[in-house]
C-alpha beads as a LAMMPS data file, in Angstrom:
LAMMPS data file: protein, C-alpha beads

344 atoms
343 bonds

1 atom types
1 bond types

-500.0 500.0 xlo xhi
-500.0 500.0 ylo yhi
-500.0 500.0 zlo zhi

Masses

1 110.0

Atoms # bond

1 1 1 -41.530 117.769 183.863
2 1 1 -40.428 121.004 183.037
3 1 1 -43.270 123.523 181.810
4 1 1 -42.807 127.261 180.795
5 1 1 -45.783 129.594 181.372
6 1 1 -45.949 133.014 179.914
7 1 1 -48.016 135.241 181.474
8 1 1 -47.964 132.783 184.753
9 1 1 -48.666 136.379 186.666
10 1 1 -51.634 136.684 185.307
11 1 1 -55.633 134.829 185.916
12 1 1 -55.567 131.817 183.800
13 1 1 -51.627 131.911 184.011
14 1 1 -51.152 131.731 187.807
15 1 1 -53.797 128.992 187.617
16 1 1 -51.514 126.909 185.536
17 1 1 -48.485 127.323 187.605
18 1 1 -50.149 126.195 190.660
19 1 1 -51.567 123.256 188.999
20 1 1 -48.303 121.941 187.812
21 1 1 -46.133 123.181 190.808
22 1 1 -48.590 120.942 193.337
23 1 1 -48.187 117.971 190.872
24 1 1 -44.169 118.402 191.383
25 1 1 -42.979 119.924 188.243
26 1 1 -40.527 122.608 187.544
27 1 1 -42.427 125.860 186.880
28 1 1 -40.988 128.675 184.678
29 1 1 -43.045 131.816 185.104
30 1 1 -42.354 134.312 182.731
31 1 1 -44.537 137.727 182.839
32 1 1 -43.995 141.746 182.385
33 1 1 -46.360 142.682 185.086
34 1 1 -47.741 145.250 182.634
35 1 1 -51.886 144.393 182.573
36 1 1 -52.431 147.643 183.869
37 1 1 -50.618 149.730 181.156
38 1 1 -52.092 147.608 178.617
39 1 1 -55.664 148.283 180.016
40 1 1 -55.013 151.612 181.398
41 1 1 -56.424 150.941 184.676
42 1 1 -55.248 151.074 187.998
43 1 1 -55.604 147.658 188.811
44 1 1 -54.823 147.166 192.907
45 1 1 -52.514 144.271 193.532
46 1 1 -51.410 143.719 190.421
47 1 1 -48.657 141.396 191.704
48 1 1 -50.871 139.363 193.880
49 1 1 -50.521 136.111 191.641
50 1 1 -46.906 136.962 191.152
51 1 1 -46.619 136.997 194.807
52 1 1 -48.930 134.263 195.677
53 1 1 -46.401 131.802 193.523
54 1 1 -43.764 132.570 195.803
55 1 1 -44.720 129.687 198.321
56 1 1 -43.761 127.162 195.647
57 1 1 -40.111 126.294 195.632
58 1 1 -40.617 124.687 192.567
59 1 1 -42.031 128.040 190.644
60 1 1 -38.687 129.996 189.047
61 1 1 -40.770 133.741 188.510
62 1 1 -38.401 135.563 185.801
63 1 1 -39.893 139.286 184.965
64 1 1 -39.729 139.648 181.614
65 1 1 -41.046 140.437 178.202
66 1 1 -42.643 138.067 175.404
67 1 1 -41.423 140.261 172.858
68 1 1 -37.882 139.831 173.458
69 1 1 -37.345 137.025 171.935
70 1 1 -33.243 136.309 173.189
71 1 1 -35.698 136.468 176.622
72 1 1 -38.207 133.578 175.547
73 1 1 -35.412 131.524 173.961
74 1 1 -33.529 131.525 177.319
75 1 1 -35.836 130.481 179.183
76 1 1 -37.695 127.802 177.222
77 1 1 -34.387 125.565 176.925
78 1 1 -35.149 122.247 178.299
79 1 1 -38.635 123.049 178.635
80 1 1 -41.436 119.770 177.741
81 1 1 -44.021 122.351 177.537
82 1 1 -44.921 125.769 177.419
83 1 1 -48.475 126.988 178.151
84 1 1 -48.786 130.519 176.891
85 1 1 -51.309 132.872 178.335
86 1 1 -49.502 135.596 177.907
87 1 1 -51.223 138.538 175.906
88 1 1 -53.126 142.072 175.557
89 1 1 -56.654 140.914 176.626
90 1 1 -58.949 143.696 175.889
91 1 1 -60.910 144.536 172.434
92 1 1 -61.446 147.634 173.151
93 1 1 -57.274 148.508 174.310
94 1 1 -56.787 147.178 170.659
95 1 1 -59.048 149.449 169.301
96 1 1 -57.117 152.674 170.907
97 1 1 -53.793 151.055 170.267
98 1 1 -53.529 148.634 167.668
99 1 1 -49.660 148.723 167.783
100 1 1 -49.516 147.442 171.299
101 1 1 -51.741 144.830 171.044
102 1 1 -50.179 143.422 167.862
103 1 1 -46.745 143.600 169.268
104 1 1 -47.988 141.290 172.443
105 1 1 -50.291 138.830 170.910
106 1 1 -48.768 138.079 167.173
107 1 1 -45.352 138.705 167.592
108 1 1 -44.965 137.857 171.292
109 1 1 -46.652 134.627 170.033
110 1 1 -44.219 133.869 167.418
111 1 1 -41.219 134.601 169.354
112 1 1 -43.007 131.761 171.784
113 1 1 -43.137 129.081 168.551
114 1 1 -39.520 130.131 167.470
115 1 1 -38.464 129.509 170.814
116 1 1 -40.261 126.261 170.783
117 1 1 -39.157 125.034 167.633
118 1 1 -35.365 125.962 168.179
119 1 1 -35.442 124.134 171.684
120 1 1 -37.197 121.381 170.687
121 1 1 -40.071 121.687 173.161
122 1 1 -42.615 118.991 172.585
123 1 1 -45.932 120.662 173.286
124 1 1 -47.755 123.344 173.484
125 1 1 -50.963 125.185 174.729
126 1 1 -52.105 128.599 173.336
127 1 1 -54.689 130.594 174.751
128 1 1 -56.674 132.252 171.599
129 1 1 -60.548 133.558 171.682
130 1 1 -64.229 133.137 170.672
131 1 1 -62.941 136.659 168.746
132 1 1 -61.486 134.995 165.657
133 1 1 -64.880 134.412 164.547
134 1 1 -65.692 137.972 164.677
135 1 1 -68.655 139.688 163.569
136 1 1 -69.777 136.792 161.432
137 1 1 -71.609 135.514 164.982
138 1 1 -73.663 138.002 164.458
139 1 1 -75.224 136.719 161.727
140 1 1 -76.511 133.918 163.083
141 1 1 -80.269 133.689 163.818
142 1 1 -81.304 135.137 167.528
143 1 1 -84.313 135.134 169.737
144 1 1 -84.705 137.319 173.187
145 1 1 -86.742 136.878 176.106
146 1 1 -86.788 140.183 178.655
147 1 1 -82.740 138.954 180.006
148 1 1 -81.499 137.276 177.367
149 1 1 -80.667 136.569 173.625
150 1 1 -80.435 132.908 172.386
151 1 1 -79.167 131.165 169.271
152 1 1 -81.377 130.141 166.931
153 1 1 -82.286 126.600 166.712
154 1 1 -79.346 125.310 163.850
155 1 1 -76.665 126.861 166.700
156 1 1 -78.354 125.717 169.524
157 1 1 -75.257 124.233 170.742
158 1 1 -73.228 126.866 170.341
159 1 1 -70.224 128.065 167.825
160 1 1 -68.244 124.912 166.078
161 1 1 -64.501 124.952 164.997
162 1 1 -65.350 125.133 161.571
163 1 1 -67.650 128.412 161.729
164 1 1 -66.182 130.816 158.914
165 1 1 -63.711 133.736 159.871
166 1 1 -63.447 135.750 156.901
167 1 1 -64.187 138.902 155.522
168 1 1 -65.654 139.987 158.701
169 1 1 -64.842 142.764 161.597
170 1 1 -62.513 141.205 164.018
171 1 1 -61.436 144.394 165.627
172 1 1 -57.284 144.271 165.937
173 1 1 -57.688 141.846 169.057
174 1 1 -59.704 139.359 167.536
175 1 1 -56.870 139.525 164.303
176 1 1 -53.745 139.468 166.502
177 1 1 -55.071 136.651 168.102
178 1 1 -55.932 135.015 165.239
179 1 1 -52.418 135.259 163.934
180 1 1 -51.486 133.152 166.415
181 1 1 -53.792 130.910 166.369
182 1 1 -52.803 130.158 162.390
183 1 1 -49.336 130.054 163.424
184 1 1 -49.361 127.717 166.261
185 1 1 -51.230 125.127 164.025
186 1 1 -48.774 125.609 160.828
187 1 1 -45.955 125.431 163.437
188 1 1 -47.148 122.025 164.576
189 1 1 -48.151 120.553 161.271
190 1 1 -44.267 122.059 159.900
191 1 1 -42.295 121.106 162.859
192 1 1 -43.828 118.041 165.073
193 1 1 -44.742 120.702 168.015
194 1 1 -47.813 119.106 169.464
195 1 1 -50.432 122.171 169.972
196 1 1 -53.553 122.530 171.445
197 1 1 -55.566 125.710 170.243
198 1 1 -57.797 126.508 172.808
199 1 1 -60.626 129.449 171.856
200 1 1 -61.747 130.578 174.896
201 1 1 -65.446 132.054 175.681
202 1 1 -65.575 133.644 179.195
203 1 1 -63.102 131.909 181.686
204 1 1 -63.645 132.832 185.155
205 1 1 -62.533 132.226 188.633
206 1 1 -60.284 133.393 192.385
207 1 1 -57.867 135.669 191.833
208 1 1 -59.392 137.375 188.755
209 1 1 -58.852 140.779 189.077
210 1 1 -62.147 141.692 186.438
211 1 1 -62.000 145.286 185.673
212 1 1 -64.705 147.173 183.053
213 1 1 -63.133 146.481 179.654
214 1 1 -61.828 142.848 180.760
215 1 1 -63.063 139.710 182.883
216 1 1 -66.669 141.050 183.085
217 1 1 -67.692 138.389 185.582
218 1 1 -65.150 138.940 187.997
219 1 1 -65.820 142.863 187.596
220 1 1 -69.738 142.738 188.050
221 1 1 -68.812 140.675 191.360
222 1 1 -65.969 143.190 192.476
223 1 1 -67.950 145.945 191.745
224 1 1 -70.834 144.859 193.464
225 1 1 -69.397 144.126 196.572
226 1 1 -67.496 146.852 196.770
227 1 1 -70.328 149.079 196.163
228 1 1 -68.967 150.447 192.820
229 1 1 -71.142 151.861 189.781
230 1 1 -71.522 149.064 187.003
231 1 1 -72.129 150.655 183.444
232 1 1 -73.669 148.127 180.715
233 1 1 -72.661 148.604 177.364
234 1 1 -76.133 147.541 174.627
235 1 1 -79.217 146.008 176.797
236 1 1 -77.526 143.514 178.840
237 1 1 -78.971 140.783 177.431
238 1 1 -75.535 139.604 175.762
239 1 1 -75.019 136.135 176.759
240 1 1 -71.654 134.003 176.754
241 1 1 -70.986 130.552 178.041
242 1 1 -68.724 130.881 180.689
243 1 1 -66.449 128.280 182.461
244 1 1 -64.885 128.366 185.813
245 1 1 -60.931 128.277 185.713
246 1 1 -60.264 124.752 187.287
247 1 1 -62.521 123.583 184.459
248 1 1 -60.123 125.417 181.767
249 1 1 -57.109 123.995 183.122
250 1 1 -58.391 120.463 183.564
251 1 1 -58.746 120.809 179.645
252 1 1 -55.259 121.756 179.017
253 1 1 -53.867 118.758 181.410
254 1 1 -56.061 116.377 179.080
255 1 1 -54.495 117.589 175.812
256 1 1 -51.142 117.862 177.542
257 1 1 -51.603 113.926 178.664
258 1 1 -53.207 113.158 175.287
259 1 1 -51.192 111.654 171.870
260 1 1 -53.146 114.574 170.015
261 1 1 -50.438 116.622 167.974
262 1 1 -53.098 118.988 167.084
263 1 1 -56.284 119.986 168.325
264 1 1 -58.222 123.370 167.630
265 1 1 -61.041 123.660 170.634
266 1 1 -63.898 125.951 171.207
267 1 1 -63.441 126.240 174.666
268 1 1 -66.117 127.389 177.377
269 1 1 -68.867 125.915 179.328
270 1 1 -71.090 125.259 176.211
271 1 1 -74.630 125.294 175.826
272 1 1 -75.613 124.149 179.515
273 1 1 -73.105 126.701 181.198
274 1 1 -74.863 130.013 179.873
275 1 1 -75.025 134.030 181.678
276 1 1 -76.458 137.027 180.491
277 1 1 -75.236 140.317 181.961
278 1 1 -78.511 140.704 183.147
279 1 1 -78.640 137.059 184.950
280 1 1 -75.169 137.764 186.262
281 1 1 -76.115 140.359 187.995
282 1 1 -79.365 138.865 189.708
283 1 1 -76.701 136.165 190.691
284 1 1 -74.691 138.189 192.529
285 1 1 -77.927 139.843 193.877
286 1 1 -79.198 136.380 195.186
287 1 1 -75.396 135.673 196.676
288 1 1 -74.707 138.698 198.213
289 1 1 -78.057 140.779 199.142
290 1 1 -76.589 143.740 197.021
291 1 1 -78.417 145.479 194.639
292 1 1 -75.267 147.237 192.109
293 1 1 -76.051 150.842 190.913
294 1 1 -76.074 150.171 186.957
295 1 1 -75.762 152.391 184.134
296 1 1 -76.151 151.975 180.417
297 1 1 -74.227 153.165 177.276
298 1 1 -73.714 152.192 173.969
299 1 1 -73.000 148.674 171.935
300 1 1 -69.174 148.448 171.899
301 1 1 -67.372 147.456 168.551
302 1 1 -68.304 144.316 167.430
303 1 1 -69.683 142.785 170.508
304 1 1 -71.337 139.751 170.121
305 1 1 -74.872 139.505 170.991
306 1 1 -74.545 135.534 171.720
307 1 1 -71.388 133.510 171.795
308 1 1 -71.726 129.795 172.858
309 1 1 -69.183 127.665 172.704
310 1 1 -70.198 124.355 170.688
311 1 1 -67.926 121.883 172.968
312 1 1 -68.713 118.722 171.271
313 1 1 -65.433 118.702 169.883
314 1 1 -63.326 118.828 173.197
315 1 1 -65.617 116.893 174.959
316 1 1 -64.948 113.580 172.547
317 1 1 -61.217 113.991 171.715
318 1 1 -59.950 115.178 175.820
319 1 1 -63.003 112.917 177.045
320 1 1 -63.848 115.981 179.195
321 1 1 -66.704 118.239 180.529
322 1 1 -67.380 121.157 182.441
323 1 1 -68.300 120.120 186.391
324 1 1 -68.959 123.428 188.271
325 1 1 -71.939 125.433 186.616
326 1 1 -72.368 129.137 186.856
327 1 1 -74.106 129.623 190.049
328 1 1 -71.349 127.766 192.068
329 1 1 -68.844 129.066 190.312
330 1 1 -70.090 132.403 190.743
331 1 1 -70.711 131.579 194.467
332 1 1 -66.783 130.399 195.031
333 1 1 -65.794 134.272 193.406
334 1 1 -68.079 136.201 195.563
335 1 1 -66.662 134.305 198.551
336 1 1 -63.093 135.227 197.322
337 1 1 -63.832 138.426 197.181
338 1 1 -65.684 138.734 200.372
339 1 1 -62.928 137.240 202.259
340 1 1 -60.231 139.445 200.685
341 1 1 -61.916 142.918 199.789
342 1 1 -58.668 144.531 200.876
343 1 1 -56.730 143.516 198.059
344 1 1 -59.154 144.833 195.264

Bonds

1 1 1 2
2 1 2 3
3 1 3 4
4 1 4 5
5 1 5 6
6 1 6 7
7 1 7 8
8 1 8 9
9 1 9 10
10 1 10 11
11 1 11 12
12 1 12 13
13 1 13 14
14 1 14 15
15 1 15 16
16 1 16 17
17 1 17 18
18 1 18 19
19 1 19 20
20 1 20 21
21 1 21 22
22 1 22 23
23 1 23 24
24 1 24 25
25 1 25 26
26 1 26 27
27 1 27 28
28 1 28 29
29 1 29 30
30 1 30 31
31 1 31 32
32 1 32 33
33 1 33 34
34 1 34 35
35 1 35 36
36 1 36 37
37 1 37 38
38 1 38 39
39 1 39 40
40 1 40 41
41 1 41 42
42 1 42 43
43 1 43 44
44 1 44 45
45 1 45 46
46 1 46 47
47 1 47 48
48 1 48 49
49 1 49 50
50 1 50 51
51 1 51 52
52 1 52 53
53 1 53 54
54 1 54 55
55 1 55 56
56 1 56 57
57 1 57 58
58 1 58 59
59 1 59 60
60 1 60 61
61 1 61 62
62 1 62 63
63 1 63 64
64 1 64 65
65 1 65 66
66 1 66 67
67 1 67 68
68 1 68 69
69 1 69 70
70 1 70 71
71 1 71 72
72 1 72 73
73 1 73 74
74 1 74 75
75 1 75 76
76 1 76 77
77 1 77 78
78 1 78 79
79 1 79 80
80 1 80 81
81 1 81 82
82 1 82 83
83 1 83 84
84 1 84 85
85 1 85 86
86 1 86 87
87 1 87 88
88 1 88 89
89 1 89 90
90 1 90 91
91 1 91 92
92 1 92 93
93 1 93 94
94 1 94 95
95 1 95 96
96 1 96 97
97 1 97 98
98 1 98 99
99 1 99 100
100 1 100 101
101 1 101 102
102 1 102 103
103 1 103 104
104 1 104 105
105 1 105 106
106 1 106 107
107 1 107 108
108 1 108 109
109 1 109 110
110 1 110 111
111 1 111 112
112 1 112 113
113 1 113 114
114 1 114 115
115 1 115 116
116 1 116 117
117 1 117 118
118 1 118 119
119 1 119 120
120 1 120 121
121 1 121 122
122 1 122 123
123 1 123 124
124 1 124 125
125 1 125 126
126 1 126 127
127 1 127 128
128 1 128 129
129 1 129 130
130 1 130 131
131 1 131 132
132 1 132 133
133 1 133 134
134 1 134 135
135 1 135 136
136 1 136 137
137 1 137 138
138 1 138 139
139 1 139 140
140 1 140 141
141 1 141 142
142 1 142 143
143 1 143 144
144 1 144 145
145 1 145 146
146 1 146 147
147 1 147 148
148 1 148 149
149 1 149 150
150 1 150 151
151 1 151 152
152 1 152 153
153 1 153 154
154 1 154 155
155 1 155 156
156 1 156 157
157 1 157 158
158 1 158 159
159 1 159 160
160 1 160 161
161 1 161 162
162 1 162 163
163 1 163 164
164 1 164 165
165 1 165 166
166 1 166 167
167 1 167 168
168 1 168 169
169 1 169 170
170 1 170 171
171 1 171 172
172 1 172 173
173 1 173 174
174 1 174 175
175 1 175 176
176 1 176 177
177 1 177 178
178 1 178 179
179 1 179 180
180 1 180 181
181 1 181 182
182 1 182 183
183 1 183 184
184 1 184 185
185 1 185 186
186 1 186 187
187 1 187 188
188 1 188 189
189 1 189 190
190 1 190 191
191 1 191 192
192 1 192 193
193 1 193 194
194 1 194 195
195 1 195 196
196 1 196 197
197 1 197 198
198 1 198 199
199 1 199 200
200 1 200 201
201 1 201 202
202 1 202 203
203 1 203 204
204 1 204 205
205 1 205 206
206 1 206 207
207 1 207 208
208 1 208 209
209 1 209 210
210 1 210 211
211 1 211 212
212 1 212 213
213 1 213 214
214 1 214 215
215 1 215 216
216 1 216 217
217 1 217 218
218 1 218 219
219 1 219 220
220 1 220 221
221 1 221 222
222 1 222 223
223 1 223 224
224 1 224 225
225 1 225 226
226 1 226 227
227 1 227 228
228 1 228 229
229 1 229 230
230 1 230 231
231 1 231 232
232 1 232 233
233 1 233 234
234 1 234 235
235 1 235 236
236 1 236 237
237 1 237 238
238 1 238 239
239 1 239 240
240 1 240 241
241 1 241 242
242 1 242 243
243 1 243 244
244 1 244 245
245 1 245 246
246 1 246 247
247 1 247 248
248 1 248 249
249 1 249 250
250 1 250 251
251 1 251 252
252 1 252 253
253 1 253 254
254 1 254 255
255 1 255 256
256 1 256 257
257 1 257 258
258 1 258 259
259 1 259 260
260 1 260 261
261 1 261 262
262 1 262 263
263 1 263 264
264 1 264 265
265 1 265 266
266 1 266 267
267 1 267 268
268 1 268 269
269 1 269 270
270 1 270 271
271 1 271 272
272 1 272 273
273 1 273 274
274 1 274 275
275 1 275 276
276 1 276 277
277 1 277 278
278 1 278 279
279 1 279 280
280 1 280 281
281 1 281 282
282 1 282 283
283 1 283 284
284 1 284 285
285 1 285 286
286 1 286 287
287 1 287 288
288 1 288 289
289 1 289 290
290 1 290 291
291 1 291 292
292 1 292 293
293 1 293 294
294 1 294 295
295 1 295 296
296 1 296 297
297 1 297 298
298 1 298 299
299 1 299 300
300 1 300 301
301 1 301 302
302 1 302 303
303 1 303 304
304 1 304 305
305 1 305 306
306 1 306 307
307 1 307 308
308 1 308 309
309 1 309 310
310 1 310 311
311 1 311 312
312 1 312 313
313 1 313 314
314 1 314 315
315 1 315 316
316 1 316 317
317 1 317 318
318 1 318 319
319 1 319 320
320 1 320 321
321 1 321 322
322 1 322 323
323 1 323 324
324 1 324 325
325 1 325 326
326 1 326 327
327 1 327 328
328 1 328 329
329 1 329 330
330 1 330 331
331 1 331 332
332 1 332 333
333 1 333 334
334 1 334 335
335 1 335 336
336 1 336 337
337 1 337 338
338 1 338 339
339 1 339 340
340 1 340 341
341 1 341 342
342 1 342 343
343 1 343 344
């Protein structure tokens, strides 16, 4: 199989590339290495995953932008599959720079789809987001304890794929990702491309260079170990279902090996694998014996107090389930950061 991975030097993309390279496939990685510019952050070793993939002789690294249609079309020739992970990924950046967000997420995804159609690519995977549900998630009733919010019983198993998306605040990020989400669904129906659309919650794991605005599990871990201050926006009781990177890649692979034409899946650890910000801080303390310096600030736009994916559909259709618990996954991340402090 020949597979194109857009955003292949990023956290998720590099794990996708590695997974299929180790299976002996021909892998083309396309990335413009712009994460630091998009997030307006100084990211140490932003090319770490790019250089990491150089050890695989069957991985071809192409520096290029998904917004360049001719480039996308060129490198998707003869591909069987495209896994589209390239994106602007931060809600905060989308608010301050909506034009960049739209061009990366909406136009970039359209270029990917058109390239797939023209070059007769059979299958695609699209990295969508739980932010497509926007502010409607905050209309679900919640309860709270001293350390977390919880959904009330009607949604105790999480948000399903048919949850409303209309007439609510999404932020530009949620809008641009939803645009790509819907386009992938329609291209699948119109042009026969098999499309797996994964509306992801919190994905975390090794080789993730989390920053304050994106990748919170990794950021809290890195900041704690390097003794950097952490700002919690809101009260820290916010809850997300978390999914370790290896489990995510296995879900992608289950879809690509299936005969399903169009699949839209809420993708996360589900109701059995959740963490609040405060609980993550405690877990890191237990693993590292480090107490980070915590400060608090105002809630950020459209922050969901609770988001938990209902993963019943993906479990049933793809015969998949999470295998790595939050405690074990965070322990793997702590070990990686401890062993690689110099790269952060």
